[in-house]
C-alpha positions as CSV (number, residue, x, y, z in Angstrom):
1,M,-11.1,7.1,1.4
2,L,-8.8,5.8,4.0
3,I,-7.4,2.2,4.1
4,E,-5.1,0.5,6.5
5,V,-2.5,-1.8,5.1
6,Q,-0.3,-4.3,7.0
7,V,2.9,-4.7,5.0
8,K,5.3,-7.6,4.7
9,T,8.5,-6.8,2.9
10,K,11.1,-9.0,1.2
11,S,8.3,-11.5,0.2
12,A,8.7,-14.1,-2.5
13,H,5.7,-12.8,-4.4
14,L,3.7,-9.6,-4.8
15,S,0.1,-9.7,-3.5
16,L,-2.7,-7.6,-1.9
17,V,-5.4,-9.3,0.1
18,K,-8.5,-7.7,1.7
19,T,-8.7,-8.7,5.4
20,G,-11.6,-6.5,6.6
21,T,-13.5,-3.4,5.9
22,N,-10.9,-0.9,4.5
23,K,-8.1,-3.3,5.8
24,Y,-5.6,-5.0,3.6
25,R,-2.4,-7.1,3.8
26,A,0.3,-6.5,1.2
27,D,3.2,-8.8,0.5
28,L,6.0,-6.8,-1.2
29,I,9.1,-8.0,-2.9
30,S,11.1,-4.8,-2.2
31,P,13.2,-4.3,0.9
32,P,12.1,-1.6,3.4
33,H,15.0,0.8,2.9
34,D,15.4,3.7,0.5
35,D,11.6,4.1,0.3
36,L,11.5,1.2,-2.2
37,A,8.7,-0.8,-0.3
38,N,6.5,2.3,0.0
39,K,6.8,3.0,-3.8
40,E,6.0,-0.6,-4.6
41,L,3.0,-0.5,-2.2
42,I,1.6,2.6,-3.9
43,K,2.1,1.0,-7.4
44,L,0.4,-2.2,-6.1
45,I,-2.6,-0.3,-4.7
46,A,-3.0,1.9,-7.8
47,G,-3.0,-1.2,-10.0
48,N,-5.6,-3.0,-7.8
49,F,-7.9,0.0,-7.5
50,C,-7.4,1.0,-11.2
51,I,-6.4,4.6,-10.3
52,A,-3.3,6.8,-10.8
53,K,-0.5,6.6,-8.3
54,S,-0.7,10.3,-7.8
55,L,-4.1,9.8,-6.1
56,I,-2.6,7.7,-3.3
57,R,-0.8,9.2,-0.3
58,I,0.7,7.6,2.8
59,K,-1.0,9.5,5.6
60,S,0.8,7.7,8.5
61,G,3.2,4.8,9.0
62,R,5.8,5.7,6.4
63,R,8.4,3.8,8.4
64,S,6.0,1.3,10.0
65,K,4.6,-2.1,8.9
66,T,1.1,-0.8,9.4
67,K,0.3,2.1,7.1
68,L,-2.7,4.4,6.7
69,L,-3.2,5.3,3.0
70,E,-5.5,8.1,1.7
71,I,-7.0,7.4,-1.7
72,E,-8.4,10.4,-3.4
73,I,-11.8,9.6,-5.0
74,Q,-12.6,11.5,-8.2
75,A,-16.2,12.2,-8.8
C-alpha cells in the first residue's frame, strides 16, 4: 500500500491526520536534519497503523516535505 504524507517539522505537537484517500498530514516535533524527522515519521505511522516499523519504507521524498511511503501488508 502506498500513502502520501505532507510533513511539517519542528511542530509543537505530534499528530497524524488523514486528508484524503491515502493522503495524510504529519506534524513532527523533530527537526529535518540528521534523518530525525524521517525516523519520527516512520514511528508515528507504525503506531497509528499498528504495524512494525520495519514494514514501512520511504519510497520517495526522503529530503522533501511530501513523502511517498510504502507500507508492506502482511496477509
